[in-house]
DSSP file (Angstrom, degrees, kcal/mol; ACC not computed):
  #  RESIDUE AA STRUCTURE BP1 BP2  ACC     N-H-->O    O-->H-N    N-H-->O    O-->H-N    TCO  KAPPA ALPHA  PHI   PSI    X-CA   Y-CA   Z-CA
    1    1 A P    >         0   0    0      0, 0.0     3,-1.9     0, 0.0    28,-0.0   0.000 360.0 360.0 360.0 175.2   -8.9    0.0  -14.5
    2    2 A I  T 3   +     0   0    0      1,-0.3    28,-0.0    27,-0.1    27,-0.0   0.786 360.0  61.8 -53.7 -30.3   -8.2   -2.3  -11.6
    3    3 A T  T 3  S+     0   0    0      2,-0.0    -1,-0.3     0, 0.0     2,-0.0   0.474  77.5 113.4 -81.4   1.0  -11.7   -3.7  -11.9
    4    4 A D  S <  S-     0   0    0     -3,-1.9     2,-0.1     1,-0.1     0, 0.0  -0.340  74.3-102.2 -64.3 154.0  -11.1   -5.0  -15.3
    5    5 A S    >>  -     0   0    0      1,-0.1     4,-1.3     4,-0.0     3,-1.2  -0.381  28.4-107.2 -75.2 158.7  -11.2   -8.8  -15.7
    6    6 A D  H 3> S+     0   0    0      1,-0.3     4,-2.9     2,-0.2     5,-0.2   0.826 119.2  62.3 -45.4 -38.3   -8.1  -10.9  -16.1
    7    7 A D  H 3> S+     0   0    0      2,-0.2     4,-1.6     1,-0.2    -1,-0.3   0.830  95.6  56.1 -65.8 -31.8   -9.0  -11.3  -19.7
    8    8 A V  H <> S+     0   0    0     -3,-1.2     4,-1.2     2,-0.2    -1,-0.2   0.935 112.9  44.5 -65.3 -47.9   -8.8   -7.6  -20.6
    9    9 A F  H  X S+     0   0    0     -4,-1.3     4,-1.5     1,-0.2    -2,-0.2   0.884 109.2  56.2 -67.7 -33.8   -5.2   -7.7  -19.3
   10   10 A G  H  X S+     0   0    0     -4,-2.9     4,-1.3     1,-0.2    -1,-0.2   0.854 101.3  57.0 -62.1 -33.2   -4.5  -11.0  -21.1
   11   11 A L  H  X S+     0   0    0     -4,-1.6     4,-1.6     1,-0.2    -1,-0.2   0.841 102.3  55.4 -71.9 -30.4   -5.5   -9.4  -24.4
   12   12 A Q  H  X S+     0   0    0     -4,-1.2     4,-2.3     1,-0.2    -1,-0.2   0.865 107.0  51.3 -64.3 -33.1   -2.8   -6.6  -23.8
   13   13 A R  H  < S+     0   0    0     -4,-1.5    -2,-0.2     1,-0.2    -1,-0.2   0.814 106.3  53.0 -76.1 -21.5   -0.2   -9.4  -23.5
   14   14 A E  H  < S+     0   0    0     -4,-1.3    -1,-0.2     1,-0.2    -2,-0.2   0.889 114.3  44.6 -70.7 -40.4   -1.3  -11.0  -26.8
   15   15 A I  H  < S+     0   0    0     -4,-1.6    -2,-0.2     1,-0.3    -1,-0.2   0.911 135.3   8.6 -76.4 -39.4   -0.9   -7.7  -28.5
   16   16 A A  S  < S-     0   0    0     -4,-2.3    -1,-0.3    -5,-0.1     2,-0.2  -0.772  78.9-145.6-139.2  90.3    2.5   -6.7  -26.9
   17   17 A P        +     0   0    0      0, 0.0     2,-0.3     0, 0.0    -4,-0.1  -0.396  42.6 133.3 -67.0 124.1    4.1   -9.6  -24.9
   18   18 A A        -     0   0    0     -2,-0.2     3,-0.1     1,-0.1    -2,-0.1  -0.914  56.7-130.6-155.7 171.9    6.1   -8.1  -21.9
   19   19 A R  S    S+     0   0    0     -2,-0.3    19,-3.3     1,-0.3     2,-0.4   0.649  96.2  44.5-107.5 -23.6    6.4   -8.7  -18.2
   20   20 A I  E     -a   38   0A   0     17,-0.2     2,-0.4     2,-0.0    -1,-0.3  -0.978  63.8-178.0-120.8 128.4    5.8   -5.1  -17.1
   21   21 A Y  E     -a   39   0A   0     17,-2.9    19,-2.2    -2,-0.4     2,-0.5  -0.980   7.4-164.1-124.8 134.3    3.0   -2.8  -18.5
   22   22 A V  E     -a   40   0A   0     -2,-0.4     2,-0.2    17,-0.2    19,-0.2  -0.977  16.7-179.3-120.9 122.4    2.7    0.8  -17.4
   23   23 A F        +     0   0    0     17,-3.3    20,-0.3    -2,-0.5     2,-0.1  -0.704  12.3 180.0-120.7 165.8   -0.6    2.6  -18.2
   24   24 A G        +     0   0    0     -2,-0.2    -1,-0.1    17,-0.1    20,-0.1  -0.308  42.0 104.2-129.1-141.2   -2.3    5.9  -17.8
   25   25 A R  S    S+     0   0    0     -2,-0.1     2,-0.3    18,-0.1    19,-0.1   0.443  83.0  67.1  67.2   8.9   -5.6    7.5  -18.7
   26   26 A T  S    S-     0   0    0     17,-0.3    17,-0.3     2,-0.1    -1,-0.0  -0.985  71.6-139.2-151.4 149.0   -6.9    7.3  -15.2
   27   27 A H  S    S+     0   0    0     -2,-0.3     2,-0.3     2,-0.1    17,-0.2   0.673  75.5 104.5 -80.7 -14.4   -6.0    9.0  -11.8
   28   28 A E        -     0   0    0     15,-0.1    15,-0.3    -4,-0.1     2,-0.3  -0.541  65.5-144.2 -75.4 123.2   -6.5    5.6   -9.9
   29   29 A T        +     0   0    0     -2,-0.3     2,-0.3    13,-0.2    -2,-0.1  -0.659  30.6 158.8 -83.6 142.2   -3.2    4.1   -9.0
   30   30 A Y  E     -B   41   0A   0     11,-2.0    11,-2.7    -2,-0.3     2,-0.4  -0.993  30.6-161.0-159.6 157.5   -3.0    0.3   -9.2
   31   31 A A  E     +B   40   0A   0     -2,-0.3     2,-0.3     9,-0.2     9,-0.2  -0.988  21.6 168.9-139.1 134.8   -0.7   -2.6   -9.4
   32   32 A R  E     -B   39   0A   0      7,-2.8     7,-3.3    -2,-0.4     2,-0.5  -0.991  25.8-144.7-149.9 130.1   -1.9   -6.0  -10.5
   33   33 A F  E     +B   38   0A   0     -2,-0.3     2,-0.4     5,-0.2     5,-0.2  -0.865  22.6 174.4 -97.6 128.6   -0.2   -9.2  -11.5
   34   34 A V  E >  S-B   37   0A   0      3,-2.9     3,-1.0    -2,-0.5    -2,-0.0  -0.963  70.5 -17.8-136.2 114.0   -2.0  -11.3  -14.2
   35   35 A D  T 3  S-     0   0    0     -2,-0.4    -1,-0.1     1,-0.3     3,-0.1   0.912 128.7 -48.0  60.6  46.9   -0.3  -14.4  -15.7
   36   36 A D  T 3  S+     0   0    0      1,-0.2     2,-0.4    -3,-0.0    -1,-0.3   0.652 117.1 110.6  64.4  19.9    3.2  -13.5  -14.4
   37   37 A A  E <   - B   0  34A   0     -3,-1.0    -3,-2.9   -17,-0.0     2,-0.6  -0.979  62.2-135.5-123.5 142.0    3.0  -10.0  -15.7
   38   38 A L  E     -aB  20  33A   0    -19,-3.3   -17,-2.9    -2,-0.4     2,-0.4  -0.805  14.3-166.9 -91.7 116.6    2.8   -6.7  -13.8
   39   39 A F  E     -aB  21  32A   0     -7,-3.3    -7,-2.8    -2,-0.6     2,-0.4  -0.871  15.2-179.1-103.7 136.4    0.3   -4.0  -14.8
   40   40 A V  E     -aB  22  31A   0    -19,-2.2   -17,-3.3    -2,-0.4    -9,-0.2  -0.999  25.7-169.4-140.3 135.2    0.8   -0.7  -13.2
   41   41 A N  E     - B   0  30A   0    -11,-2.7   -11,-2.0    -2,-0.4   -17,-0.1  -0.978  13.2-162.5-119.6 114.7   -0.9    2.7  -13.4
   42   42 A P        -     0   0    0      0, 0.0     2,-0.4     0, 0.0    27,-0.2   0.619  37.2-118.6 -73.7 -15.4    1.4    5.2  -11.5
   43   43 A G        -     0   0    0    -20,-0.3     2,-0.3   -15,-0.3   -17,-0.3  -0.932  35.3 -81.8 113.8-136.5   -1.3    7.8  -11.0
   44   44 A S        -     0   0    0     -2,-0.4     9,-1.6   -17,-0.2     2,-0.5  -0.999  17.5-114.9-166.1 164.7   -1.3   11.3  -12.4
   45   45 A V  B    S+C   52   0B   0     -2,-0.3     7,-0.2     7,-0.2    -2,-0.0  -0.929  95.3  18.8-110.8 133.1   -0.2   15.0  -12.2
   46   46 A G  S    S+     0   0    0      5,-2.0    -1,-0.1    -2,-0.5     6,-0.1   0.222  79.1 111.4 102.0 -16.5   -2.9   17.6  -11.6
   47   47 A E  S    S+     0   0    0      4,-0.3    -2,-0.1     1,-0.2     5,-0.1   0.967  97.6  27.8 -57.9 -44.2   -5.9   15.6  -10.2
   48   48 A E  S >  S-     0   0    0      3,-0.4     3,-2.0     0, 0.0    -2,-0.5  -0.963 111.1-106.7-106.3 131.0   -5.1   17.4   -6.9
   49   49 A P  T 3  S+     0   0    0      0, 0.0     3,-0.1     0, 0.0    -2,-0.1  -0.291 102.7  12.2 -55.1 128.9   -3.5   20.9   -7.6
   50   50 A G  T 3  S+     0   0    0      1,-0.2    23,-1.8    23,-0.1     2,-0.4   0.609 106.4 106.5  83.9  10.8    0.1   20.9   -6.7
   51   51 A V  E <   - D   0  72B   0     -3,-2.0    -5,-2.0    21,-0.2    -3,-0.4  -0.983  43.6-172.4-128.7 130.6    0.4   17.1   -6.3
   52   52 A A  E     -CD  45  71B   0     19,-2.7    19,-1.7    -2,-0.4     2,-0.4  -0.951   9.2-157.4-116.9 142.1    2.0   14.5   -8.6
   53   53 A R  E     + D   0  70B   0     -9,-1.6     2,-0.3    -2,-0.4    17,-0.2  -0.890  20.5 160.9-116.2 149.0    1.7   10.8   -8.0
   54   54 A F  E     - D   0  69B   0     15,-2.4    15,-3.0    -2,-0.4     2,-0.4  -0.952  27.6-123.3-155.1 173.6    4.1    8.3   -9.4
   55   55 A A  E     - D   0  68B   0     -2,-0.3     2,-0.6    13,-0.2    13,-0.2  -0.938   2.9-152.4-128.8 146.5    5.3    4.6   -8.8
   56   56 A I  E     - D   0  67B   0     11,-2.5    11,-2.5    -2,-0.4     2,-0.5  -0.966  17.8-163.6-112.3 115.8    8.5    3.0   -8.1
   57   57 A V  E     - D   0  66B   0     -2,-0.6     2,-0.5     9,-0.2     9,-0.2  -0.895   2.0-160.3-106.0 126.3    8.7   -0.7   -9.4
   58   58 A S  E     + D   0  65B   0      7,-2.7     7,-1.8    -2,-0.5     3,-0.1  -0.928  19.8 174.3-105.4 127.2   11.4   -2.9   -8.1
   59   59 A T        +     0   0    0     -2,-0.5    -1,-0.1     5,-0.2     5,-0.1   0.158  55.5 102.7-108.4  17.6   12.4   -6.0   -9.9
   60   60 A E  S    S+     0   0    0      5,-0.1     2,-0.2     3,-0.1    -1,-0.1   0.876  88.2  22.1 -68.4 -37.8   15.3   -6.8   -7.5
   61   61 A G  S    S-     0   0    0      2,-0.1     4,-0.1    -3,-0.1    -3,-0.0  -0.739  94.3 -73.0-126.2 176.9   13.3   -9.6   -5.8
   62   62 A E  S    S+     0   0    0     -2,-0.2     2,-0.1     2,-0.1    -3,-0.1  -0.961 109.4  33.5-120.5 139.1   10.5  -11.8   -6.3
   63   63 A P  S    S-     0   0    0      0, 0.0    -2,-0.1     0, 0.0    -1,-0.1   0.617  99.2-120.7 -71.9 157.4    7.7  -11.0   -6.4
   64   64 A W        -     0   0    0     -2,-0.1     2,-0.3    -5,-0.1    -5,-0.2  -0.159  30.0-145.0 -55.1 159.1    8.2   -7.6   -7.8
   65   65 A S  E     -D   58   0B   0     -7,-1.8    -7,-2.7    -4,-0.1     2,-0.4  -0.925  10.0-152.7-132.3 158.4    7.0   -4.8   -5.8
   66   66 A V  E     -D   57   0B   0     -2,-0.3     2,-0.6    -9,-0.2    -9,-0.2  -0.982   3.8-166.9-131.8 124.3    5.4   -1.3   -6.4
   67   67 A D  E     -D   56   0B   0    -11,-2.5   -11,-2.5    -2,-0.4     2,-0.4  -0.951  11.5-152.3-110.3 119.7    5.6    1.7   -4.1
   68   68 A F  E     +D   55   0B   0     -2,-0.6     2,-0.3   -13,-0.2   -13,-0.2  -0.723  21.8 178.0 -88.7 131.9    3.2    4.5   -4.9
   69   69 A R  E     -D   54   0B   0    -15,-3.0   -15,-2.4    -2,-0.4     2,-0.3  -0.881  19.7-141.6-131.3 166.0    4.5    8.1   -3.9
   70   70 A T  E     -D   53   0B   0     -2,-0.3     2,-0.3   -17,-0.2   -17,-0.2  -0.856  11.8-168.6-119.1 157.1    3.4   11.6   -4.1
   71   71 A A  E     -D   52   0B   0    -19,-1.7   -19,-2.7    -2,-0.3     2,-0.2  -0.976  16.8-133.7-147.8 131.2    5.4   14.7   -4.7
   72   72 A A  E      D   51   0B   0     -2,-0.3   -21,-0.2   -21,-0.2   -22,-0.1  -0.594 360.0 360.0 -83.6 154.2    4.3   18.4   -4.3
   73   73 A Y              0   0    0    -23,-1.8   -22,-0.2    -2,-0.2    -1,-0.1   0.313 360.0 360.0-142.2 360.0    5.1   20.8   -7.1
């Protein structure tokens, strides 16, 4: 989760080097930069009945941006 230390995110980079990581397993949305990599949890479907959460990641400019959205279903 977002409260994890930078070291936890750094370990993920050692396992699989990338610039963007998308995670799940929690309803908490977050976007966090650690060592020039973006870590994103877009949210979930079903935490609230009839609501889905998702993220739009833009890499068009620097720094990259994340916009969190919800959609009814």
